[in-house]
PDB file of N, CA, C and O in Angstrom:
ATOM      1  N   MET A   1       8.955  42.362   1.940  1.00  0.00           N
ATOM      2  CA  MET A   1       9.920  41.468   1.344  1.00  0.00           C
ATOM      3  C   MET A   1      10.159  40.245   2.249  1.00  0.00           C
ATOM      4  O   MET A   1      10.374  39.132   1.769  1.00  0.00           O
ATOM      5  N   GLY A   2      10.116  40.480   3.543  1.00  0.00           N
ATOM      6  CA  GLY A   2      10.310  39.375   4.479  1.00  0.00           C
ATOM      7  C   GLY A   2       9.190  38.353   4.385  1.00  0.00           C
ATOM      8  O   GLY A   2       9.421  37.151   4.515  1.00  0.00           O
ATOM      9  N   ALA A   3       7.961  38.844   4.155  1.00  0.00           N
ATOM     10  CA  ALA A   3       6.823  37.928   4.020  1.00  0.00           C
ATOM     11  C   ALA A   3       6.979  37.070   2.775  1.00  0.00           C
ATOM     12  O   ALA A   3       6.617  35.894   2.782  1.00  0.00           O
ATOM     13  N   LEU A   4       7.506  37.638   1.727  1.00  0.00           N
ATOM     14  CA  LEU A   4       7.733  36.883   0.491  1.00  0.00           C
ATOM     15  C   LEU A   4       8.776  35.789   0.699  1.00  0.00           C
ATOM     16  O   LEU A   4       8.662  34.691   0.155  1.00  0.00           O
ATOM     17  N   LEU A   5       9.782  36.107   1.489  1.00  0.00           N
ATOM     18  CA  LEU A   5      10.803  35.109   1.808  1.00  0.00           C
ATOM     19  C   LEU A   5      10.200  33.953   2.606  1.00  0.00           C
ATOM     20  O   LEU A   5      10.507  32.790   2.346  1.00  0.00           O
ATOM     21  N   TRP A   6       9.335  34.277   3.585  1.00  0.00           N
ATOM     22  CA  TRP A   6       8.697  33.233   4.369  1.00  0.00           C
ATOM     23  C   TRP A   6       7.721  32.408   3.534  1.00  0.00           C
ATOM     24  O   TRP A   6       7.486  31.240   3.842  1.00  0.00           O
ATOM     25  N   LEU A   7       7.161  32.984   2.503  1.00  0.00           N
ATOM     26  CA  LEU A   7       6.247  32.270   1.628  1.00  0.00           C
ATOM     27  C   LEU A   7       6.984  31.261   0.751  1.00  0.00           C
ATOM     28  O   LEU A   7       6.413  30.241   0.367  1.00  0.00           O
ATOM     29  N   THR A   8       8.226  31.533   0.436  1.00  0.00           N
ATOM     30  CA  THR A   8       8.983  30.611  -0.417  1.00  0.00           C
ATOM     31  C   THR A   8       9.285  29.294   0.285  1.00  0.00           C
ATOM     32  O   THR A   8       9.448  28.268  -0.375  1.00  0.00           O
ATOM     33  N   ILE A   9       9.362  29.308   1.604  1.00  0.00           N
ATOM     34  CA  ILE A   9       9.688  28.074   2.337  1.00  0.00           C
ATOM     35  C   ILE A   9       8.610  27.006   2.127  1.00  0.00           C
ATOM     36  O   ILE A   9       8.963  25.889   1.749  1.00  0.00           O
ATOM     37  N   PRO A  10       7.315  27.278   2.349  1.00  0.00           N
ATOM     38  CA  PRO A  10       6.316  26.238   2.101  1.00  0.00           C
ATOM     39  C   PRO A  10       6.192  25.872   0.622  1.00  0.00           C
ATOM     40  O   PRO A  10       5.897  24.725   0.285  1.00  0.00           O
ATOM     41  N   VAL A  11       6.415  26.844  -0.254  1.00  0.00           N
ATOM     42  CA  VAL A  11       6.346  26.545  -1.683  1.00  0.00           C
ATOM     43  C   VAL A  11       7.457  25.579  -2.071  1.00  0.00           C
ATOM     44  O   VAL A  11       7.211  24.614  -2.794  1.00  0.00           O
ATOM     45  N   LEU A  12       8.662  25.823  -1.604  1.00  0.00           N
ATOM     46  CA  LEU A  12       9.769  24.907  -1.890  1.00  0.00           C
ATOM     47  C   LEU A  12       9.546  23.534  -1.238  1.00  0.00           C
ATOM     48  O   LEU A  12       9.903  22.507  -1.815  1.00  0.00           O
ATOM     49  N   ALA A  13       8.966  23.521  -0.054  1.00  0.00           N
ATOM     50  CA  ALA A  13       8.665  22.249   0.603  1.00  0.00           C
ATOM     51  C   ALA A  13       7.612  21.468  -0.187  1.00  0.00           C
ATOM     52  O   ALA A  13       7.709  20.245  -0.296  1.00  0.00           O
ATOM     53  N   ALA A  14       6.618  22.151  -0.732  1.00  0.00           N
ATOM     54  CA  ALA A  14       5.594  21.477  -1.532  1.00  0.00           C
ATOM     55  C   ALA A  14       6.196  20.914  -2.817  1.00  0.00           C
ATOM     56  O   ALA A  14       5.849  19.810  -3.237  1.00  0.00           O
ATOM     57  N   ILE A  15       7.083  21.659  -3.431  1.00  0.00           N
ATOM     58  CA  ILE A  15       7.754  21.166  -4.647  1.00  0.00           C
ATOM     59  C   ILE A  15       8.617  19.947  -4.324  1.00  0.00           C
ATOM     60  O   ILE A  15       8.611  18.962  -5.062  1.00  0.00           O
ATOM     61  N   ALA A  16       9.355  20.020  -3.220  1.00  0.00           N
ATOM     62  CA  ALA A  16      10.189  18.885  -2.818  1.00  0.00           C
ATOM     63  C   ALA A  16       9.330  17.661  -2.501  1.00  0.00           C
ATOM     64  O   ALA A  16       9.700  16.542  -2.858  1.00  0.00           O
ATOM     65  N   ALA A  17       8.191  17.858  -1.837  1.00  0.00           N
ATOM     66  CA  ALA A  17       7.299  16.736  -1.512  1.00  0.00           C
ATOM     67  C   ALA A  17       6.724  16.121  -2.778  1.00  0.00           C
ATOM     68  O   ALA A  17       6.596  14.900  -2.870  1.00  0.00           O
ATOM     69  N   THR A  18       6.380  16.945  -3.745  1.00  0.00           N
ATOM     70  CA  THR A  18       5.855  16.428  -5.011  1.00  0.00           C
ATOM     71  C   THR A  18       6.901  15.613  -5.749  1.00  0.00           C
ATOM     72  O   THR A  18       6.602  14.538  -6.269  1.00  0.00           O
ATOM     73  N   LEU A  19       8.110  16.113  -5.797  1.00  0.00           N
ATOM     74  CA  LEU A  19       9.191  15.373  -6.456  1.00  0.00           C
ATOM     75  C   LEU A  19       9.478  14.047  -5.752  1.00  0.00           C
ATOM     76  O   LEU A  19       9.680  13.024  -6.406  1.00  0.00           O
ATOM     77  N   TYR A  20       9.495  14.067  -4.417  1.00  0.00           N
ATOM     78  CA  TYR A  20       9.738  12.840  -3.664  1.00  0.00           C
ATOM     79  C   TYR A  20       8.612  11.828  -3.875  1.00  0.00           C
ATOM     80  O   TYR A  20       8.873  10.633  -4.018  1.00  0.00           O
ATOM     81  N   ALA A  21       7.374  12.292  -3.895  1.00  0.00           N
ATOM     82  CA  ALA A  21       6.241  11.386  -4.093  1.00  0.00           C
ATOM     83  C   ALA A  21       6.321  10.741  -5.476  1.00  0.00           C
ATOM     84  O   ALA A  21       6.048   9.549  -5.621  1.00  0.00           O
ATOM     85  N   GLY A  22       6.689  11.509  -6.477  1.00  0.00           N
ATOM     86  CA  GLY A  22       6.857  10.942  -7.811  1.00  0.00           C
ATOM     87  C   GLY A  22       7.978   9.924  -7.859  1.00  0.00           C
ATOM     88  O   GLY A  22       7.855   8.887  -8.511  1.00  0.00           O
ATOM     89  N   TRP A  23       9.071  10.216  -7.170  1.00  0.00           N
ATOM     90  CA  TRP A  23      10.200   9.284  -7.146  1.00  0.00           C
ATOM     91  C   TRP A  23       9.843   8.012  -6.377  1.00  0.00           C
ATOM     92  O   TRP A  23      10.209   6.914  -6.797  1.00  0.00           O
ATOM     93  N   ALA A  24       9.140   8.148  -5.270  1.00  0.00           N
ATOM     94  CA  ALA A  24       8.754   6.979  -4.473  1.00  0.00           C
ATOM     95  C   ALA A  24       7.757   6.108  -5.236  1.00  0.00           C
ATOM     96  O   ALA A  24       7.832   4.882  -5.158  1.00  0.00           O
ATOM     97  N   ALA A  25       6.841   6.706  -5.959  1.00  0.00           N
ATOM     98  CA  ALA A  25       5.865   5.938  -6.732  1.00  0.00           C
ATOM     99  C   ALA A  25       6.545   5.230  -7.903  1.00  0.00           C
ATOM    100  O   ALA A  25       6.124   4.142  -8.296  1.00  0.00           O
ATOM    101  N   ARG A  26       7.567   5.825  -8.449  1.00  0.00           N
ATOM    102  CA  ARG A  26       8.288   5.222  -9.559  1.00  0.00           C
ATOM    103  C   ARG A  26       8.953   3.922  -9.129  1.00  0.00           C
ATOM    104  O   ARG A  26       8.996   2.963  -9.899  1.00  0.00           O
ATOM    105  N   ASN A  27       9.467   3.883  -7.914  1.00  0.00           N
ATOM    106  CA  ASN A  27      10.143   2.680  -7.425  1.00  0.00           C
ATOM    107  C   ASN A  27       9.172   1.542  -7.161  1.00  0.00           C
ATOM    108  O   ASN A  27       9.577   0.381  -7.207  1.00  0.00           O
ATOM    109  N   ASN A  28       7.914   1.827  -6.888  1.00  0.00           N
ATOM    110  CA  ASN A  28       6.930   0.794  -6.567  1.00  0.00           C
ATOM    111  C   ASN A  28       6.226   0.244  -7.789  1.00  0.00           C
ATOM    112  O   ASN A  28       5.428  -0.685  -7.664  1.00  0.00           O
ATOM    113  N   ARG A  29       6.493   0.785  -8.965  1.00  0.00           N
ATOM    114  CA  ARG A  29       5.821   0.288 -10.166  1.00  0.00           C
ATOM    115  C   ARG A  29       6.261  -1.123 -10.524  1.00  0.00           C
ATOM    116  O   ARG A  29       5.531  -1.850 -11.197  1.00  0.00           O
ATOM    117  N   LYS A  30       7.444  -1.513 -10.080  1.00  0.00           N
ATOM    118  CA  LYS A  30       7.941  -2.850 -10.388  1.00  0.00           C
ATOM    119  C   LYS A  30       7.127  -3.934  -9.692  1.00  0.00           C
ATOM    120  O   LYS A  30       7.017  -5.052 -10.196  1.00  0.00           O
ATOM    121  N   SER A  31       6.567  -3.612  -8.559  1.00  0.00           N
ATOM    122  CA  SER A  31       5.847  -4.616  -7.772  1.00  0.00           C
ATOM    123  C   SER A  31       4.336  -4.491  -7.939  1.00  0.00           C
ATOM    124  O   SER A  31       3.585  -4.700  -6.987  1.00  0.00           O
ATOM    125  N   VAL A  32       3.895  -4.154  -9.136  1.00  0.00           N
ATOM    126  CA  VAL A  32       2.460  -4.039  -9.388  1.00  0.00           C
ATOM    127  C   VAL A  32       1.867  -5.436  -9.452  1.00  0.00           C
ATOM    128  O   VAL A  32       2.417  -6.318 -10.112  1.00  0.00           O
ATOM    129  N   GLY A  33       0.763  -5.640  -8.777  1.00  0.00           N
ATOM    130  CA  GLY A  33       0.116  -6.944  -8.767  1.00  0.00           C
ATOM    131  C   GLY A  33       0.342  -7.646  -7.445  1.00  0.00           C
ATOM    132  O   GLY A  33       1.468  -7.725  -6.952  1.00  0.00           O
ATOM    133  N   ASP A  34      -0.703  -8.140  -6.895  1.00  0.00           N
ATOM    134  CA  ASP A  34      -0.626  -8.803  -5.607  1.00  0.00           C
ATOM    135  C   ASP A  34      -0.924 -10.289  -5.762  1.00  0.00           C
ATOM    136  O   ASP A  34      -1.673 -10.868  -4.974  1.00  0.00           O
ATOM    137  N   VAL A  35      -0.337 -10.895  -6.774  1.00  0.00           N
ATOM    138  CA  VAL A  35      -0.664 -12.281  -7.103  1.00  0.00           C
ATOM    139  C   VAL A  35      -0.317 -13.210  -5.949  1.00  0.00           C
ATOM    140  O   VAL A  35      -1.128 -14.057  -5.573  1.00  0.00           O
ATOM    141  N   GLU A  36       0.869 -13.064  -5.386  1.00  0.00           N
ATOM    142  CA  GLU A  36       1.276 -13.952  -4.292  1.00  0.00           C
ATOM    143  C   GLU A  36       0.398 -13.747  -3.060  1.00  0.00           C
ATOM    144  O   GLU A  36      -0.003 -14.712  -2.409  1.00  0.00           O
ATOM    145  N   GLU A  37       0.106 -12.503  -2.749  1.00  0.00           N
ATOM    146  CA  GLU A  37      -0.707 -12.229  -1.566  1.00  0.00           C
ATOM    147  C   GLU A  37      -2.129 -12.728  -1.753  1.00  0.00           C
ATOM    148  O   GLU A  37      -2.728 -13.251  -0.813  1.00  0.00           O
ATOM    149  N   LEU A  38      -2.677 -12.576  -2.947  1.00  0.00           N
ATOM    150  CA  LEU A  38      -4.029 -13.076  -3.198  1.00  0.00           C
ATOM    151  C   LEU A  38      -4.063 -14.603  -3.171  1.00  0.00           C
ATOM    152  O   LEU A  38      -5.029 -15.198  -2.693  1.00  0.00           O
ATOM    153  N   ALA A  39      -3.012 -15.231  -3.683  1.00  0.00           N
ATOM    154  CA  ALA A  39      -2.951 -16.691  -3.648  1.00  0.00           C
ATOM    155  C   ALA A  39      -2.861 -17.177  -2.199  1.00  0.00           C
ATOM    156  O   ALA A  39      -3.483 -18.177  -1.841  1.00  0.00           O
ATOM    157  N   GLY A  40      -2.097 -16.480  -1.376  1.00  0.00           N
ATOM    158  CA  GLY A  40      -1.999 -16.843   0.036  1.00  0.00           C
ATOM    159  C   GLY A  40      -3.329 -16.668   0.750  1.00  0.00           C
ATOM    160  O   GLY A  40      -3.707 -17.492   1.583  1.00  0.00           O
ATOM    161  N   TYR A  41      -4.038 -15.595   0.424  1.00  0.00           N
ATOM    162  CA  TYR A  41      -5.350 -15.377   1.032  1.00  0.00           C
ATOM    163  C   TYR A  41      -6.328 -16.454   0.598  1.00  0.00           C
ATOM    164  O   TYR A  41      -7.145 -16.907   1.399  1.00  0.00           O
ATOM    165  N   THR A  42      -6.256 -16.867  -0.658  1.00  0.00           N
ATOM    166  CA  THR A  42      -7.141 -17.933  -1.151  1.00  0.00           C
ATOM    167  C   THR A  42      -6.853 -19.240  -0.422  1.00  0.00           C
ATOM    168  O   THR A  42      -7.777 -19.955  -0.033  1.00  0.00           O
ATOM    169  N   ARG A  43      -5.569 -19.554  -0.238  1.00  0.00           N
ATOM    170  CA  ARG A  43      -5.214 -20.777   0.508  1.00  0.00           C
ATOM    171  C   ARG A  43      -5.709 -20.702   1.943  1.00  0.00           C
ATOM    172  O   ARG A  43      -6.210 -21.690   2.480  1.00  0.00           O
ATOM    173  N   PHE A  44      -5.574 -19.536   2.569  1.00  0.00           N
ATOM    174  CA  PHE A  44      -6.052 -19.359   3.934  1.00  0.00           C
ATOM    175  C   PHE A  44      -7.559 -19.543   4.008  1.00  0.00           C
ATOM    176  O   PHE A  44      -8.061 -20.224   4.903  1.00  0.00           O
ATOM    177  N   ARG A  45      -8.281 -18.940   3.073  1.00  0.00           N
ATOM    178  CA  ARG A  45      -9.735 -19.041   3.087  1.00  0.00           C
ATOM    179  C   ARG A  45     -10.187 -20.485   2.870  1.00  0.00           C
ATOM    180  O   ARG A  45     -11.129 -20.946   3.514  1.00  0.00           O
ATOM    181  N   GLU A  46      -9.515 -21.199   1.963  1.00  0.00           N
ATOM    182  CA  GLU A  46      -9.864 -22.604   1.733  1.00  0.00           C
ATOM    183  C   GLU A  46      -9.579 -23.447   2.963  1.00  0.00           C
ATOM    184  O   GLU A  46     -10.345 -24.354   3.289  1.00  0.00           O
ATOM    185  N   ALA A  47      -8.481 -23.155   3.647  1.00  0.00           N
ATOM    186  CA  ALA A  47      -8.159 -23.906   4.859  1.00  0.00           C
ATOM    187  C   ALA A  47      -9.187 -23.638   5.949  1.00  0.00           C
ATOM    188  O   ALA A  47      -9.556 -24.549   6.690  1.00  0.00           O
ATOM    189  N   MET A  48      -9.650 -22.409   6.055  1.00  0.00           N
ATOM    190  CA  MET A  48     -10.657 -22.097   7.058  1.00  0.00           C
ATOM    191  C   MET A  48     -11.990 -22.766   6.722  1.00  0.00           C
ATOM    192  O   MET A  48     -12.705 -23.198   7.626  1.00  0.00           O
ATOM    193  N   GLU A  49     -12.329 -22.856   5.460  1.00  0.00           N
ATOM    194  CA  GLU A  49     -13.571 -23.526   5.071  1.00  0.00           C
ATOM    195  C   GLU A  49     -13.489 -25.016   5.357  1.00  0.00           C
ATOM    196  O   GLU A  49     -14.467 -25.619   5.800  1.00  0.00           O
ATOM    197  N   ARG A  50     -12.343 -25.607   5.110  1.00  0.00           N
ATOM    198  CA  ARG A  50     -12.171 -27.032   5.417  1.00  0.00           C
ATOM    199  C   ARG A  50     -12.298 -27.266   6.908  1.00  0.00           C
ATOM    200  O   ARG A  50     -12.948 -28.224   7.326  1.00  0.00           O
ATOM    201  N   THR A  51     -11.695 -26.417   7.715  1.00  0.00           N
ATOM    202  CA  THR A  51     -11.768 -26.573   9.163  1.00  0.00           C
ATOM    203  C   THR A  51     -13.201 -26.426   9.650  1.00  0.00           C
ATOM    204  O   THR A  51     -13.636 -27.165  10.532  1.00  0.00           O
ATOM    205  N   ARG A  52     -13.921 -25.495   9.093  1.00  0.00           N
ATOM    206  CA  ARG A  52     -15.305 -25.280   9.508  1.00  0.00           C
ATOM    207  C   ARG A  52     -16.154 -26.493   9.128  1.00  0.00           C
ATOM    208  O   ARG A  52     -16.994 -26.901   9.930  1.00  0.00           O
ATOM    209  N   THR A  53     -15.979 -27.082   7.959  1.00  0.00           N
ATOM    210  CA  THR A  53     -16.797 -28.223   7.568  1.00  0.00           C
ATOM    211  C   THR A  53     -16.430 -29.455   8.382  1.00  0.00           C
ATOM    212  O   THR A  53     -17.291 -30.287   8.667  1.00  0.00           O
ATOM    213  N   ASP A  54     -15.149 -29.581   8.762  1.00  0.00           N
ATOM    214  CA  ASP A  54     -14.760 -30.708   9.624  1.00  0.00           C
ATOM    215  C   ASP A  54     -15.428 -30.577  10.992  1.00  0.00           C
ATOM    216  O   ASP A  54     -15.894 -31.576  11.540  1.00  0.00           O
ATOM    217  N   THR A  55     -15.483 -29.400  11.541  1.00  0.00           N
ATOM    218  CA  THR A  55     -16.109 -29.170  12.828  1.00  0.00           C
ATOM    219  C   THR A  55     -17.620 -29.374  12.755  1.00  0.00           C
ATOM    220  O   THR A  55     -18.222 -29.932  13.673  1.00  0.00           O
ATOM    221  N   ASP A  56     -18.225 -28.923  11.665  1.00  0.00           N
ATOM    222  CA  ASP A  56     -19.666 -29.069  11.507  1.00  0.00           C
ATOM    223  C   ASP A  56     -20.059 -30.548  11.370  1.00  0.00           C
ATOM    224  O   ASP A  56     -21.121 -30.950  11.844  1.00  0.00           O
ATOM    225  N   ALA A  57     -19.224 -31.341  10.736  1.00  0.00           N
ATOM    226  CA  ALA A  57     -19.514 -32.760  10.563  1.00  0.00           C
ATOM    227  C   ALA A  57     -19.453 -33.493  11.897  1.00  0.00           C
ATOM    228  O   ALA A  57     -20.190 -34.458  12.102  1.00  0.00           O
ATOM    229  N   ALA A  58     -18.594 -33.055  12.802  1.00  0.00           N
ATOM    230  CA  ALA A  58     -18.470 -33.704  14.106  1.00  0.00           C
ATOM    231  C   ALA A  58     -19.645 -33.368  15.008  1.00  0.00           C
ATOM    232  O   ALA A  58     -19.944 -34.138  15.920  1.00  0.00           O
ATOM    233  N   ALA A  59     -20.303 -32.279  14.795  1.00  0.00           N
ATOM    234  CA  ALA A  59     -21.383 -31.844  15.698  1.00  0.00           C
ATOM    235  C   ALA A  59     -22.694 -32.459  15.373  1.00  0.00           C
ATOM    236  O   ALA A  59     -23.688 -32.185  16.046  1.00  0.00           O
TER     237      ALA A  59
END
């Protein structure tokens, strides 16, 4: 009977972790899409290409 009691602890922890993961994922659904981050990366990449062509023209 004692072994059964010790077995319930990890089972309850797994259930609690599953519920928490579902709740945490639910809160992040609002921020789906990385439009701003992708736009920032595109601006960064364009700026780096401009800098590289300016340097290449001077050489």
